N, C-alpha and C positions, 0 to 999 in steps of 0.2 A: 729634868729638862723637858719643855714643851715637845710634844710628839708631832712628827709630820703629818699633815692633814691638808684637806682641800678648802678649810674654812676661809672664806673671804676676810680680808683685812679692810674693814669698812672705810672708805675714804670720801671726803667731801668732793663734789663736782666743782671743778674749777678749770678754765682753760690754761693750757701750758703757755708759759712765757719764756721760751727757750733762748731767744737771743741773748748773747752774753752781755750782763749788765755790770758796768763799772760804777762804783759808789759815786753818788753825786759829788761835784767838786768840792764844795764848801764843806759837806759832811766828811769826806775823806780827809781834807786838810785839818779839820777840826780833830779827826781821829787820830791822825799821825801827830799832831801837836800835843794831844792829850798823852798819847803813848809815850812821846819824847820826853815829856815832863815827868811821867810817872815811872819810867823804865829804870832798871839797875844800870849803874854806870857800866858794868861789864857786859850788858846784854848786847848781843850782836857779835861779840868777840869770838864766841863758839869754841873757846879752848880752855878757859878756867874751870878746874873741877870744883865740885861743891865742897863747902866747908864741913868738918865733922858733924853728924847729925842733922844736916839740911837735907830736905827732900827735892827731888827734881821736879820741876814744873812743866808737864807736857800739855801742849794744846794742839788739838785736832780739828780739822776742818769740818768733818761730820762724825756723828757717832759711830759710823761704820769703822773708821780708822781710830776713833777714840776706843773702841772695843778692842781692836787688835793691839793698841798701845797698852791698854789696861791689863791684857793678857800678858804681855811681856813684863810690864812693870811691877805686876802684882801689888804687894802693899808697901813697896819702898818708893813710890812716886805718886804724884797727884796729876790726874788726867782730866782735862776740861774740853768738851766738845762744842764748838761753836753752834752748829746745827745739830739739834737733837729733837726735833719735831718730826714724828712719823709722816707728816703730810707736807713737809716743807719742800721746796724745789731749789736744791743747791746752785742750779745753773743762773738763777736769777737773784740769789741772795745779795743783799747790801750790808756790809759790815757796818756796825755802829762804832762810835768812839770807844765804847766800853770792849767791844769785841777787838777793836784794833790794839788798844792798850794791852789786852790779854795776849794777843799774838806776839806783840813787841817784847813783852816781859817774859815770855816763855823761854826755858832752858832749851826745848826742842819742840819744833812744829812739825806735825805729821799732816800731810795733805795728799789729795788725789793727783793734781797735776793735770797736765794735758789739756788745760782750758776748761776744766770741769768746774774748779772752785777758784775763779779768778780773783775773788776778794782777798784770798790769801797772798796771791802774787802782788796785788795792788800794795798790801801793807809791807810785805818783805821787801819791796822795792826801796823802801825807806829805812831798812834795818839791814844793811849788807853784812854778811858774815855770820848770820843767824844759823844755828845747827837746824837742819831740816832733813826729812825723809820724805822724797817725792815719789809716790807709788808709780806714777806712769813712768818715771825714768827708769824704774827697775823692771819694766815689762820686758820679757824675753829671757829672764834669768833661768837658767838650768835647773831642774828639780827632779826629784825621784817620787813625785806624787802620784804619778800614774804608772800601773804595773808593779812588778816585783822590786823589792828594794832591800837595802841592808842598812840598819840604822847604828851600827857599831860604833861609829865615829860622831854621830849626830850632836852629842853634848858639847863637843869641842869644835863645832863648825866655825869656820872663819867668817869674818864680816863679809857681806855680799857686796860684789861689785856689779854695777849695771852692765847688762849685756850690751855688746856692740851691734846686735841684730837690729835691722830695720823695724820700726813700730808698725809696720803693716802686715806683719805676719808673725805666727807663733807656732811652734811644734809643726812646722810644715803646712799649716792652714792659713790660707789668705783670708783676710777679712770679707764677710759677705758684703756685696755691694760696693766693695772698694773704700778707700779712705781710712781714717784712723778712728778708732772706737775708744773713747777714753773711759769707758765704764769698767775699769780693771779690777774692782772688787769682786767680780764674777769670775775672775781668773785666778784660781787657787795657787798657781805658782807664783804669780806677782805678790799676792798677800802673804805667802810664806816668806818671799824675799823681804817684804816690808817688815815683817816681824823680826827677822834676823838683823836687818839693818838697825831697826829700833834698838835691839839688844846691844849692837855694837856702839851706837851713839850713847846710849845710857851708860855703858861701861866706861867710856871716855869721860863722861860728865860726873859719874859716880864709881870710880874704881873699886872702892871697897865692896861693892855689890855686883861687880861685873859678872862673876861666876853665875849668880843667881839669875841676872837677866839672860844670860845665854841659856841656862837650864830652862827657863821659862818659854824662851822662843822654840827650843827643841821639843818641849811638851806641847806648845801650840801646833807645831808641825805634826806631831802624832795625831792631834785632834783633827786636823785637816784630812787626814787619810779616811775619817768616817764620811766625809763629804765626797771625796773622790772615789771611795769605793761604791757609792751609789751612782754617781755619774758614769763611771766605768760599766756598772751593770746596765745602765740604760743604753749605752753605746753598743754593748754586746748583745743586747735583746732586740734593739730597734735601730740598726745601722742605717744612716741616711733617710730615716723616715721623715716625712714632710710635716712641717709645722708652720704656723703663722704667728706674727707678733704685731703689736700695736706700734712700737718703736724699738730700735735695736739695743735697748737697756741691757738685756740678758745675752747678748751676742756670745759672750766667752762661755756662758753655760751651755749654749748650743753647740759650741765648738767642743766642749769636754764630753758632751753626751752624743756626738756625731749625729745631730739632727740637722735637716736641712730647712733653712728659711725660705718659704716660697712666697713671702709677701712682696708685692710689687715695691721696688725702692721708691717710687714717687710717693707712696703712701707714707711709708715709715719716715722718710726724710722730712716730709712735710709736717707730720706730727711732731718729730723731734725738734724742728725749727719753730714750732708754734703757728704753723700756717693751715689753712684749709686744704686737704688733700684734693688733687684734681679729680673731677668726677669720674674719669676712666679708670683711675687707681682706686677710687672707691668701689666702683663696680666690679673691677677684677678681684679685689680682696673679698667682697662679698660672695662672689661666684666660687672662690676657693672654698668657702665655708659651706654655702648651700650645696654644692656638689660634692662636699665631703672629700676634697682633695688634699686636705691636711688633717692631721690626727688630733692636734691640740692647738689652742689659741694662748700665747703667752701675753699677759695683760698687764701693763703698768697701771696699778690702781693708785698710785701717788699723785700723778698729774693727769687727770682724765678730762675729756670734753665730750661734746655731743658726737663728733665723729668716732671716737674711740668707743663710746658707749653703744652706739648704733652697730658697730662691728661685734662687740660683745654680745649683743642681743641676737645677732645673726648667728653667732657660734652657738649660743644656747638654744635657739630654735632648731638648729640642725643637729642637736645632740652632741656637739663637740665640746669636750672638756676645756675649761678655762683655768689656767695657773696663773695666779697673781704675783707679780714681782714688785719691788719697791727699790728706792734709792737710799733710804735711810732705815734703821732698824725698827721693826714693830716694838711697841711697848713691851717690856719684860723680856726681850730676847738680847743675847749677846751674838757676836758674830758667828761662832760655830753653830749655835742653836738655830739662828735665822738661815743659814745656808743649808744646814741638814734638813731643816722643814721644807725649804724651797726644793731642793733636790728630791726629797720623798714625795712632795706633791706632784712634782713632774713625773716621777717614776709611776705613781699611782694613776695619773692621768693617761699615760702612755699605755699601761697595761689594761685601762678600761676602755681605751679608744676602740672603735669598730673599724 
């Protein structure tokens, strides 16, 4: 498995186009028409089990959720990720007719939700009854991933039910800067819940292999502990240490590590929305770095622009470590490897910070 380090994930320079993009009318109509023509007559029913020897077909919105699905499915199902480009921006992705057909024909669709991958919602609107796992809907599910735990009954875990808790808090932590943060793949309890729900859905689709899917989800749960062990150690060593970030992609990573985001909200919100940050917010963010008021800069290398590159340069000039984060998997990494390396990089940067 690739080891954690601070090696940059080289990304092309391109401005973020964050505003929610709905597939152009004619393209989407064509996509849904093609999907309807090509789909199985049972698609959308969400109830019929597979015939003997048939493999489940899982479609994920991004390779992040595709990796989680693959960990649960093992070699008993086929997983396709619509977005698998390390430098793609899921917020602005437009589904092609081929993508829409794949989503419509899938036995199970796994996606982020929360407005992050709206192209999935667009297609699902035309296929009612489709089996889905919506990660954002599982946010707030109870877990034992942090702290001491007992796994005696893990292998027989029941299907996960979405928590009734509000989406603006988790484990007693309010969202920094308010509002809802949809980047739940950095929230390990949510990812754990997604894996368990995938196992439950696959067990209904493919009852003959239900026990194997449940066991795979339990194994994935154990692997997540390797990630949370690192984030717990950061929280213990650097409680409420100040950090900055170019946008709130890694919000839940900061929650898990008990690090405090000091970045002006006007800066991160503008970057997330694809706008130029107000000059005052840029100046305040640069001051955080120049005056060494933060220990680390969390930098989204996947969608960068002149404003974020200037902030990175300011951090490097001040000797402040930069930790890169992304929204899809780096080439050659699965979810556990990716999150382990990210957590290790953050731990190394925090330990190296002056």
